[in-house]
VOGU-3710 file (C-alpha; in Angstrom, 3 decimals, decimal comma):
1> xxxxxxxxxx> 0,084/-0,053/0,078  1,545/3,423/-1,207  1,484/6,394/1,342  -1,885/5,124/3,263  -1,171/7,453/5,810  -1,334/10,610/3,702  -4,867/9,732/2,949  -5,537/9,670/6,713  -4,206/12,615/7,699  -5,433/14,859/4,928
11> xxxxxxxxxx> -9,133/13,506/5,885  -8,345/13,949/9,266  -7,206/17,856/9,123  -10,155/18,158/6,710  -12,859/17,108/9,434  -11,005/19,156/12,278  -10,862/22,429/9,532  -14,941/22,124/9,244  -15,050/22,131/12,861  -13,048/24,828/13,720
21> xxxxxxxxxx> -14,078/26,942/11,096  -17,291/26,996/13,141  -15,281/28,891/15,516  -14,077/31,723/13,313  -10,751/29,894/12,287  -11,903/28,925/7,859  -8,456/28,893/7,046  -7,335/24,846/7,924  -10,552/24,121/5,952  -9,452/25,967/2,425
31> xxxxxxxxxx> -5,379/25,096/2,347  -6,635/21,216/2,958  -9,031/21,660/0,614  -6,215/22,941/-2,148  -4,290/20,218/-1,283  -7,054/17,400/-1,840  -7,734/19,367/-5,102  -4,385/20,060/-6,476  -2,353/17,356/-5,310  -4,135/14,523/-2,982
41> xxxxxxxxxx> -6,643/13,277/-5,922  -4,427/12,879/-8,364  -1,819/11,284/-6,255  -4,386/8,652/-4,946  -5,587/7,466/-8,575  -1,802/7,518/-9,040  -1,111/5,022/-6,748  -3,715/2,891/-8,459  -1,951/3,426/-11,960  1,618/2,942/-10,408
51> xxxxxxxxxx> 1,338/0,950/-7,363  5,158/0,255/-6,689  7,493/2,271/-5,219  10,023/1,681/-7,946  7,900/2,816/-10,733  8,285/6,384/-10,100  10,630/8,611/-8,072  9,394/10,669/-5,513  9,347/14,091/-7,710  7,875/12,127/-10,828
61> xxxxxxxxxx> 5,260/11,181/-8,733  4,723/14,734/-7,088  3,866/15,646/-10,784  2,075/13,018/-12,130  -0,424/13,357/-9,362  -0,452/17,102/-10,141  -1,441/16,367/-13,906  -4,134/13,868/-12,747  -5,616/16,154/-10,065  -6,081/18,991/-12,294
71> xxxxxxxxxx> -8,410/17,132/-14,331  -9,551/14,357/-12,224  -12,264/16,610/-10,041  -13,622/18,353/-12,632  -13,979/15,719/-14,969  -15,980/13,740/-11,895  -18,474/17,125/-11,376  -18,975/17,086/-15,227  -20,107/13,609/-15,559  -21,997/14,082/-12,078
81> xxxxxxxxxx> -23,574/17,212/-13,574  -24,238/16,525/-17,091  -26,128/13,105/-16,486  -27,978/14,893/-13,074  -26,419/12,606/-10,977  -25,542/15,230/-8,455  -25,964/19,222/-8,228  -23,165/21,224/-8,028  -23,189/22,209/-4,074  -21,277/21,599/-1,031
91> xxxxxxxxxx> -22,118/18,425/-0,028  -21,860/16,910/-3,509  -18,283/18,104/-4,147  -16,850/16,877/-0,611  -18,339/13,704/-1,619  -16,978/13,418/-5,133  -13,414/14,751/-3,588  -13,384/12,067/-0,390  -14,748/9,079/-3,247  -11,671/10,164/-5,616
101> xxxxxxxxxx> -9,287/9,942/-2,274  -10,608/6,709/-0,717  -11,896/4,691/-3,668  -8,122/4,001/-5,099  -7,229/3,107/-1,533  -10,078/0,704/-1,305  -9,191/-0,724/-4,850  -5,333/-1,122/-3,474  -6,695/-2,910/-0,073  -8,603/-5,397/-2,664
111> xxxxxxxxxx> -5,498/-5,840/-5,215  -2,812/-6,268/-2,280  -4,849/-7,564/0,803  -2,317/-10,365/1,321  0,336/-8,253/1,102  -0,471/-4,613/2,871  2,094/-2,200/3,716  1,329/1,118/5,531  4,114/3,558/4,851  3,526/6,119/7,479
121> xxxxxxxxxx> 3,957/9,804/6,987  7,330/10,880/7,481  7,965/14,198/7,950  11,891/14,074/8,546  11,545/12,881/4,724  10,414/16,378/3,815  12,068/18,156/5,817  15,462/16,412/4,290  14,132/17,306/0,986  13,859/21,048/2,077
131> xxxxxxxxxx> 17,200/20,935/3,604  18,935/19,895/0,290  17,103/21,439/-2,315  17,067/25,362/-0,576  17,584/26,270/-3,772  14,299/25,045/-5,285  12,345/26,480/-1,969  13,972/29,857/-2,613  12,753/30,008/-6,513  9,714/28,863/-5,565
141> xxxxxxxxxx> 9,125/31,857/-2,945  10,651/34,360/-5,579  7,858/32,683/-8,279  5,379/33,254/-5,152  6,579/36,731/-5,540  6,409/37,843/-8,732  2,804/36,385/-9,556  1,722/37,990/-6,315  2,684/41,613/-5,831  0,605/43,197/-9,035
151> xxxxxxxxxx> -2,467/42,213/-7,328  -1,771/44,306/-4,564  -0,736/46,934/-7,086  -3,800/47,130/-8,563  -6,816/47,377/-7,003  -9,402/45,030/-8,831  -8,565/42,199/-11,184  -6,652/42,933/-13,947  -8,875/42,496/-17,516  -12,319/41,529/-18,263
161> xxxxxxxxxx> -11,752/37,496/-18,872  -11,501/36,829/-15,297  -15,177/38,525/-14,191  -16,555/36,327/-17,078  -15,497/33,103/-15,661  -15,996/34,341/-11,831  -19,620/35,524/-12,491  -19,917/31,924/-13,918  -18,473/30,575/-10,992  -21,106/32,780/-8,546
171> xxxxxxxxxx> -24,139/31,329/-10,857  -22,837/27,742/-10,826  -22,709/28,223/-6,821  -26,100/29,414/-6,856  -27,899/27,541/-9,339  -26,220/24,281/-8,670  -26,252/23,194/-12,502  -23,918/24,187/-14,991  -25,994/24,633/-18,002  -28,138/26,949/-16,577
181> xxxxxxxxxx> -25,515/28,896/-15,076  -24,276/29,208/-18,395  -27,692/30,975/-19,423  -26,782/33,876/-17,014  -23,143/34,394/-17,674  -21,100/34,025/-20,770  -19,279/30,968/-19,860  -18,559/28,490/-22,524  -20,105/25,503/-22,524  -17,040/23,554/-24,168
191> xxxxxxxxxx> -14,677/25,002/-21,410  -16,592/23,463/-18,369  -13,735/22,162/-16,737  -12,107/25,907/-15,628  -15,394/26,614/-14,040  -16,089/23,398/-12,431  -12,659/23,372/-10,736  -13,166/26,955/-9,387  -16,467/26,119/-8,091  -14,992/23,140/-6,477
201> xxxxxxxxxx> -12,225/25,369/-4,684  -14,932/28,056/-3,360  -17,324/25,176/-1,754  -14,985/22,616/-0,857  -12,553/25,306/0,949  -15,444/27,670/1,623  -13,720/30,309/-0,723  -15,400/33,578/-1,711  -14,820/33,145/-5,807  -13,525/36,600/-5,659
211> xxxxxxxxxx> -9,956/35,343/-3,918  -9,999/32,552/-6,186  -9,110/34,852/-9,355  -7,889/37,650/-7,310  -5,201/35,678/-5,207  -5,182/32,099/-5,325  -4,911/31,022/-8,743  -2,600/33,624/-9,985  -0,337/31,799/-7,807  -0,940/28,528/-9,934
221> xxxxxxxxxx> 1,461/29,050/-12,322  4,319/28,801/-10,080  4,069/25,053/-10,508  6,565/24,928/-13,582  9,017/25,465/-10,864  9,281/21,764/-10,334  9,754/20,125/-14,025  12,309/23,343/-15,068  14,240/22,428/-11,414  13,897/18,788/-12,298
231> xxxxxxxxxx> 15,391/19,207/-15,434  18,373/21,888/-14,638  19,411/19,345/-12,582  19,896/16,809/-14,582  21,387/18,510/-17,051  23,733/20,610/-15,121  25,651/20,333/-11,250  26,566/24,480/-11,365  23,914/26,230/-9,077  23,757/29,171/-10,936
241> xxxxxxxxxx> 23,004/27,109/-14,385  19,760/25,798/-12,038  19,031/29,089/-10,795  19,071/31,149/-14,336  17,223/27,864/-15,930  14,430/27,198/-13,340  13,798/31,585/-12,910  13,783/32,286/-16,397  10,197/31,736/-17,081  10,191/35,164/-15,069
251> xxxxxxxxxx> 11,796/36,822/-18,086  9,396/36,460/-19,974  6,676/39,125/-20,324  3,611/37,220/-21,645  4,312/34,595/-19,183  3,632/37,088/-16,038  0,756/39,041/-18,043  -1,154/35,803/-18,837  -0,265/34,253/-15,021  -2,475/37,851/-13,740
261> xxxxxxxxxx> -4,861/37,414/-15,925  -6,887/34,000/-14,490  -9,060/32,678/-16,942  -9,016/28,986/-18,699  -5,933/29,826/-20,795  -4,387/29,835/-17,379  -3,929/26,211/-17,359  -2,031/26,065/-20,077  0,615/26,545/-18,299  0,976/23,197/-16,892
271> xxxxxxxxxx> 2,628/22,266/-20,211  6,197/21,984/-18,719  4,485/19,026/-16,477  2,866/17,517/-19,243  5,702/17,489/-21,548  7,973/15,995/-18,682  5,681/13,339/-17,783  5,834/12,580/-21,888  9,344/12,867/-21,700  9,849/10,381/-18,740
281> xxxxxxxxxx> 7,599/7,815/-20,724  10,067/7,988/-23,556  13,057/7,827/-20,749  11,781/4,714/-19,184  9,804/3,451/-22,224  6,468/3,416/-20,409  3,662/2,965/-22,855  1,609/3,427/-19,495  2,720/6,754/-18,546  2,600/8,053/-21,700
291> xxxxxxxxxx> -1,155/6,790/-21,917  -1,886/7,940/-18,447  -0,251/11,392/-19,787  -1,943/11,097/-23,082  -5,494/10,565/-21,184  -4,929/13,991/-19,112  -4,181/15,872/-22,251  -7,420/14,702/-23,924  -9,382/15,884/-20,740  -7,240/19,311/-20,840
301> xxxxxxxxxx> -9,093/20,065/-23,652  -12,121/20,434/-21,569  -10,347/23,693/-20,287  -8,929/24,966/-23,425  -8,708/23,882/-26,694  -5,049/24,983/-27,697  -4,597/21,836/-25,216  -5,150/19,257/-28,827  -1,279/20,295/-29,263  -0,600/18,402/-25,813
311> xxxxxxxxxx> -2,364/15,666/-27,357  -0,835/15,640/-30,602  2,683/15,853/-28,971  1,425/12,598/-27,125  0,133/10,664/-30,126  3,580/11,221/-32,114  5,391/9,922/-29,029  3,598/6,694/-29,320  5,196/6,266/-32,557  8,642/7,395/-31,330
321> xxxxxxxxxx> 8,325/4,913/-28,257  6,403/1,775/-30,620  9,496/2,639/-33,492  11,197/-0,722/-33,586  7,381/-2,606/-33,368  6,810/-0,037/-36,778  9,683/-0,953/-38,283  9,356/-4,675/-38,060  5,501/-4,316/-38,712  4,866/-1,621/-41,367
331> xxxxxxxxxx> 1,488/-2,490/-41,989  0,372/-1,955/-38,317  2,307/1,254/-38,320  -0,386/2,267/-40,975  -2,998/0,971/-38,621  -1,920/2,816/-35,535  -1,251/5,913/-37,729  -5,254/5,914/-39,113  -6,220/5,239/-34,889  -4,440/8,695/-33,722
341> xxxxxxxxxx> -6,172/10,524/-36,863  -9,450/9,245/-35,703  -8,593/10,240/-32,288  -7,524/13,948/-32,930  -10,319/14,614/-35,778  -13,363/14,692/-33,345  -11,819/17,191/-31,189  -10,403/19,277/-34,457  -13,492/19,659/-36,306  -15,281/20,242/-32,536
351> xxxxxxxxxx> -13,601/23,351/-32,100  -14,278/24,323/-36,168  -10,020/24,207/-36,597  -10,574/21,606/-39,116  -12,556/24,163/-41,453  -9,958/27,078/-40,968  -6,933/24,569/-41,696  -9,020/23,496/-45,013  -9,884/27,061/-45,733  -6,169/27,687/-45,449
361> xxxxxxxxxx> -5,217/25,060/-47,482  -7,783/25,673/-50,287  -6,855/29,042/-50,343  -2,644/28,341/-50,370  -2,359/29,763/-53,947  -3,579/32,805/-53,036  -2,313/32,866/-49,305  1,285/31,594/-50,457  2,863/35,321/-50,319  5,687/34,813/-48,127
371> xxxxxxxxxx> 5,625/38,203/-46,408  8,545/38,815/-43,977  6,701/41,287/-42,201  3,650/39,660/-41,597  3,268/41,712/-38,156  1,722/44,884/-41,003  -1,858/44,407/-41,443  -2,409/40,874/-40,104  -5,479/39,795/-38,886  -5,791/36,454/-36,303
381> xxxxxxxxxx> -8,089/34,160/-35,659  -9,905/36,302/-33,399  -10,548/39,329/-35,652  -8,444/41,363/-33,953  -5,766/43,137/-36,638  -1,810/43,340/-35,571  -0,486/46,310/-37,830  2,717/47,746/-36,499  5,964/49,845/-37,336  9,435/48,570/-37,079
391> xxxxxxxxxx> 9,382/50,183/-33,782  5,865/48,043/-32,874  7,901/44,734/-34,334  10,560/45,396/-31,512  8,213/45,832/-28,954  6,131/42,826/-29,946  9,300/40,322/-29,521  10,534/42,396/-26,284  6,886/41,546/-25,010  6,396/37,815/-26,420
401> xxxxxxxxxx> 10,018/36,718/-25,553  11,956/38,652/-23,084  14,880/40,675/-23,793  16,878/38,039/-21,622  15,934/35,581/-24,243  16,653/37,391/-27,637  20,197/38,374/-25,599  20,756/34,769/-25,035  19,756/33,239/-28,582  21,810/35,695/-30,062
411> xxxxxxxxxx> 24,866/35,143/-27,911  24,021/31,221/-28,832  23,921/31,739/-32,399  27,485/33,529/-32,027  28,981/30,882/-29,873  27,965/27,675/-31,907  30,294/26,338/-34,229  30,372/24,099/-37,397  31,405/21,148/-35,241  29,312/21,450/-32,617
421> xxxxxxxxxx> 27,141/18,316/-31,694  23,583/18,577/-30,466  22,695/15,382/-28,804  18,857/15,814/-27,432  17,845/13,642/-24,220  14,466/11,296/-24,930  13,239/13,662/-21,766  13,719/16,402/-24,004  12,298/15,022/-27,044  8,546/16,622/-26,457
431> xxxxxxxxxx> 9,966/20,080/-25,546  11,608/20,046/-28,875  8,824/18,922/-30,655  6,776/21,385/-28,439  8,470/24,043/-29,507  8,826/23,710/-33,554  4,508/23,372/-33,221  4,607/26,723/-31,237  7,370/28,464/-33,505  5,154/27,315/-36,865
441> xxxxxxxxxx> 1,827/28,797/-34,973  3,758/32,301/-34,201  6,047/32,527/-37,474  5,601/30,240/-40,213  2,007/30,282/-40,203  1,320/34,028/-40,078  3,689/34,406/-43,343  1,109/32,005/-44,949  -1,974/33,813/-44,079  -3,289/30,958/-41,743
451> xxxxxxxxxx> -5,235/32,577/-38,881  -3,971/31,345/-35,532  -2,819/33,274/-32,872  0,740/34,037/-33,413  1,648/36,402/-30,166  -0,554/34,039/-28,089  1,930/30,858/-29,069  4,689/32,744/-27,686  5,167/32,250/-24,129  4,397/28,345/-24,716
461> xxxxxxxxxx> 7,143/28,617/-27,409  9,498/30,307/-24,755  8,140/27,775/-22,104  9,151/24,820/-24,421  12,708/26,491/-24,944  13,486/26,782/-21,297  14,539/23,273/-20,895  17,275/23,663/-23,146  18,793/26,805/-21,394  21,650/24,739/-19,510
471> xxxxxxxxxx> 23,045/23,925/-23,202  22,587/27,025/-24,682  24,687/28,696/-21,357  27,414/25,512/-21,994  27,702/26,501/-25,422  28,189/30,632/-24,312  30,676/29,985/-21,795  32,791/27,427/-23,687  33,112/29,852/-26,320  33,469/33,391/-24,278
481> xxxxxxxxxx> 35,386/31,850/-21,625  35,956/35,367/-19,931  32,572/35,287/-19,073  32,466/32,103/-17,409  32,430/33,278/-14,002  29,545/33,166/-11,567  29,129/36,856/-11,590  27,828/36,460/-15,186  24,968/34,015/-14,673  23,187/36,055/-11,759
491> xxxxxxxxxx> 24,149/39,136/-13,484  22,667/38,317/-16,974  19,321/37,062/-15,625  19,148/39,999/-13,351  19,252/42,851/-15,919  16,742/40,549/-18,110  14,641/40,124/-15,567  14,758/44,195/-14,495  13,743/44,746/-18,399  11,226/42,061/-18,600
501> xxxxxxxxxx> 9,427/43,572/-15,227  9,533/47,028/-16,343  8,257/46,082/-19,746  5,425/43,791/-18,133  4,262/46,241/-15,536  3,575/48,620/-18,013  1,473/46,155/-19,948  -0,236/45,607/-17,500  -0,610/48,901/-17,082  -3,021/48,789/-20,189
511> xxxxxxxxxx> -5,492/46,147/-18,996  -6,468/48,283/-15,607  -8,493/50,394/-18,264  -11,412/47,464/-17,963  -12,516/49,242/-14,481  -11,461/52,091/-13,156  -11,418/53,357/-9,256  -14,311/55,851/-10,721  -16,625/52,916/-12,820  -16,348/50,814/-9,957
521> xxxxxxxxxx> -17,750/53,816/-7,807  -20,137/53,963/-10,104  -20,871/50,080/-10,428  -21,576/50,500/-6,342  -23,935/53,178/-6,388  -25,912/51,404/-9,102  -26,245/48,433/-6,613  -27,300/50,512/-3,662  -29,356/52,896/-5,864  -31,301/51,637/-8,733
531> xxxxxxxxxx> -34,065/48,419/-8,739  -32,260/45,013/-8,562  -30,976/43,959/-11,492  -31,550/46,762/-13,600  -30,703/46,936/-17,692  -27,668/48,946/-18,540  -27,223/49,723/-21,944  -23,664/50,639/-22,081  -19,960/50,256/-23,977  -19,346/46,602/-24,702
541> xxxxxxxxxx> -15,781/46,631/-22,303  -17,969/47,621/-19,155  -19,074/44,133/-18,483  -17,315/43,633/-15,313  -18,534/46,661/-14,012  -22,190/46,598/-14,535  -22,571/42,328/-14,178  -20,015/42,258/-11,461  -19,715/45,041/-9,125  -23,400/46,708/-10,066
551> xxxxxxxxxx> -24,594/43,276/-10,430  -27,343/44,092/-13,049  -27,979/42,852/-16,493  -25,700/44,416/-19,207  -26,998/45,433/-23,088  -24,415/46,112/-25,389  -25,114/49,563/-26,976  -25,294/50,076/-30,963  -22,864/52,126/-31,975  -25,527/54,148/-33,426
561> xxxxxxxxxx> -26,910/54,859/-29,782  -24,400/57,827/-30,007  -24,083/58,540/-33,255  -25,124/62,889/-33,841  -26,714/62,349/-36,739  -29,674/60,060/-34,481  -32,548/61,663/-33,203  -33,315/61,400/-29,246  -36,519/59,655/-30,430  -34,698/57,367/-32,150
571> xxxxxxxxxx> -31,878/56,658/-29,401  -34,930/56,471/-27,047  -36,295/53,525/-29,508  -33,291/51,788/-30,004  -32,775/51,603/-26,341  -35,698/50,118/-25,472  -34,956/47,627/-28,101  -31,892/46,733/-27,239  -32,869/46,477/-23,562  -34,993/43,495/-24,569
581> xxxxxxxxxx> -32,422/40,896/-25,136  -30,568/41,780/-21,590  -32,585/40,116/-18,899  -33,409/36,655/-18,573  -36,859/36,587/-20,844  -35,075/38,234/-23,611  -32,596/35,713/-23,572  -34,957/33,239/-23,324  -36,796/34,249/-26,431  -33,507/34,554/-28,100
591> xxxxxxxxxx> -32,535/30,720/-27,414  -36,295/29,838/-28,365  -35,774/31,607/-31,811  -32,447/30,200/-32,494  -33,523/26,922/-32,087  -36,075/27,545/-34,381  -33,556/29,204/-37,050  -31,164/26,262/-36,164  -33,671/23,134/-37,053  -34,848/25,215/-40,278
601> xxxxxxxxxx> -31,112/25,489/-41,061  -30,540/21,474/-40,352  -32,936/20,138/-42,789  -32,029/22,578/-45,227  -28,382/21,893/-44,743  -28,994/18,177/-44,031  -30,497/17,940/-47,903  -27,700/19,758/-49,106  -25,683/17,269/-47,706  -27,220/14,324/-49,150
611> xxxxxxxxxx> -26,612/16,120/-52,491  -23,541/18,034/-52,104  -21,601/16,046/-49,449  -21,662/19,229/-47,817  -18,756/19,366/-44,363  -19,397/22,412/-43,080  -19,791/23,384/-39,469  -23,359/24,195/-39,308  -23,754/20,392/-40,633  -21,834/19,230/-37,793
621> xxxxxxxxxx> -23,769/21,059/-35,197  -27,427/19,555/-36,140  -27,374/16,695/-34,175  -30,155/15,882/-32,193  -28,117/16,043/-28,701  -27,508/19,674/-29,260  -31,080/20,522/-29,988  -31,892/18,773/-27,090  -29,727/20,567/-24,801  -31,589/23,941/-25,687
631> xxxxxxxxxx> -34,775/22,247/-24,874  -33,811/21,550/-21,669  -31,925/24,886/-21,098  -35,928/26,321/-21,990  -37,535/24,290/-19,763  -35,057/25,533/-16,771  -35,618/28,753/-17,686  -39,314/28,843/-17,610  -39,323/26,755/-14,240  -37,780/29,930/-12,375
641> xxxxxxxxxx> -40,397/32,467/-13,071  -37,686/35,771/-13,007  -39,200/38,804/-13,042  -38,429/41,272/-15,446  -36,563/44,392/-15,045  -39,150/47,271/-14,913  -36,104/49,982/-15,552  -33,229/50,656/-18,244  -30,364/53,063/-17,885  -27,673/54,203/-20,364
651> xxxxxxxxxx> -23,543/54,530/-18,729  -21,079/56,006/-21,019  -17,692/55,429/-18,976  -15,210/58,310/-20,573  -12,484/55,793/-18,338  -12,314/53,585/-21,041  -9,806/55,738/-22,612  -7,988/57,109/-20,125  -4,653/53,941/-20,255  -2,607/52,866/-22,866
661> xxxxxxxxxx> -5,092/50,463/-24,177  -6,928/53,181/-25,861  -4,358/53,857/-28,073  -5,887/50,985/-30,562  -7,736/51,910/-33,055  -10,110/49,127/-32,434  -10,871/49,480/-28,671  -11,773/53,259/-29,544  -14,563/52,134/-32,553  -15,787/49,024/-30,564
671> xxxxxxxxxx> -16,066/51,406/-26,802  -17,735/54,628/-29,090  -14,549/57,034/-28,628  -15,985/60,614/-28,559  -19,288/59,350/-28,666  -22,360/61,927/-28,782  -24,077/62,479/-25,682  -26,219/65,552/-26,711  -29,078/63,568/-27,476  -29,937/61,898/-24,086
681> xxxxxxxxxx> -30,270/65,759/-22,670  -33,499/65,728/-23,843  -35,806/65,334/-20,848  -38,665/63,891/-22,652  -37,414/60,613/-22,930  -33,934/60,636/-20,632  -32,949/62,001/-17,039  -29,406/62,025/-15,631  -29,584/60,369/-12,596  -25,484/59,923/-11,704
691> xxxxxxxxxx> -22,409/62,016/-13,042  -19,329/61,690/-10,898  -16,563/62,990/-14,176  -16,002/60,587/-16,375  -18,976/58,442/-15,707  -22,448/59,014/-16,544  -25,962/57,214/-16,352  -29,354/58,307/-17,434  -32,836/56,824/-16,997  -35,111/55,684/-19,896
701> xx> -38,055/57,591/-19,360  -40,915/54,903/-19,666
//
């Protein structure tokens, strides 16, 4: 029996936490809950898959436990909610958590009933590891400090995305049902695991969801210290090299920026852990570990579809692991390749990537114009234009890669010799493949006109390259012997980090434009003085202010509302029409109409499919289950008997344009920069009820 006592101790501490929480000390329950969610569930499962001590080293089991934990409980919640087995509430989350902890124990008791060994939890072992790895502890604390400080510098949660999932988490907790919560928030049905995770933390640990997004999950990306430190120690004995390698992720501004903005993409920073597990499976030639990691990658897709890349890497590595058998049995290898394609295909189709790829290659002749300067007028898959001059391009790469790695790469190329032989260890092969994939997305595809997200691929490219830092430093110091001093390593990383932090701080300041102090002040006034759940017609970027702080319904104002050529009566009628889509009844009507349109289009497209073998995205979504889901949502909403808000208000904020983000022309247009407000002075239709300078609110008179 493997580490049986750990399950006993954690269970005991959780129960103790429940008891002392009633006496005003909730922190023990919170800390134990985090241990359960992020480590113990996966650890217990790992003892079933790898029951023997010698199958994995302690650090390897820790890495696997974290990878399994991040998908285990959200997957359980997803299944019990989808099939209406259990609601999402405190009792059900506690039950599911303890099932995941103790079910593997029961399985192992049955399997090894004749040879049970209860290994006691030795605190001395933990103390000994900390004593011999003080550098690891200091680096981990440094990551915590760097990731946590911005939460203190900025009063609110930066950017809009976290508020979407924060509101979604609160709705899940209130309603106990994901599909119902998705109607009353903007959470996506295909990224369910993230809000399941945040709801589990809130319910199991009794934590306010706001603190999860503001503080707790900001620290989650620090887990990459484990694989980087482990790999650096295996490659080099030099403490400075280990320090530089492990800390170097902090020299990538986009990594820090995206870590501060908590959303499903935050989970993608577990990539180094997934790649390490893949590497270990190659090194150990363990098909069992490889398959386990592939299963983790499949479930990670429910966090974010970019995890498909991890899945593809894993399936490629199956070929690496079975290469000897492939040489002997080429027909079997062909069938295996077909199975791999079939495994990936449904996911690619679900997220529409297949259409993007097919369209790109159909138009390849037109798109195949090699553009060295693709950053000028490039449009990514999100529809955002990236248009930069030479100075803008330099900033783009400074932010995406960081000055430290730019300098290191240049020095590396200058130092390499023709006689240099590069040998990639098996454990690093997944990182190499990942680097090639993300380099292709970031630098090759955009030049061929393929509309992916090059700017978002850069941090993952850098995380794939970091494990090779010891090799690069070795080449540099071998060529430039005068630099081979301890101070060189510390100096370069310090300068690189300092410059990267300055860049990062400036970028984060741009995201603060989402919710200013004056805007939050106005939102709190709405919450205190206007009827509950009022309808606020406003700029698109005011979602955090209206939906979270004001706890009201947002209706996105059309551009014409702030057009000087539109009369007051037209503004009035337009506002009333837009307001109908804001409250749940409006959403319900929208779903009904959308469902009716879908049925009509599905009938048409099925006829087209039969005649023309059409393979469009709409055809693939004409299945009965998607229509059934919409019908279920309608019934759930109708059963709530929601009250329709009686009053509508218009809100305009000038603070949308006071931060650096406002220099973007697209941002200005989407948020009605210099919009005409004079039409709202007509007291026949509107009444100004609030004005704190930058934020103005009018009541639409009935």
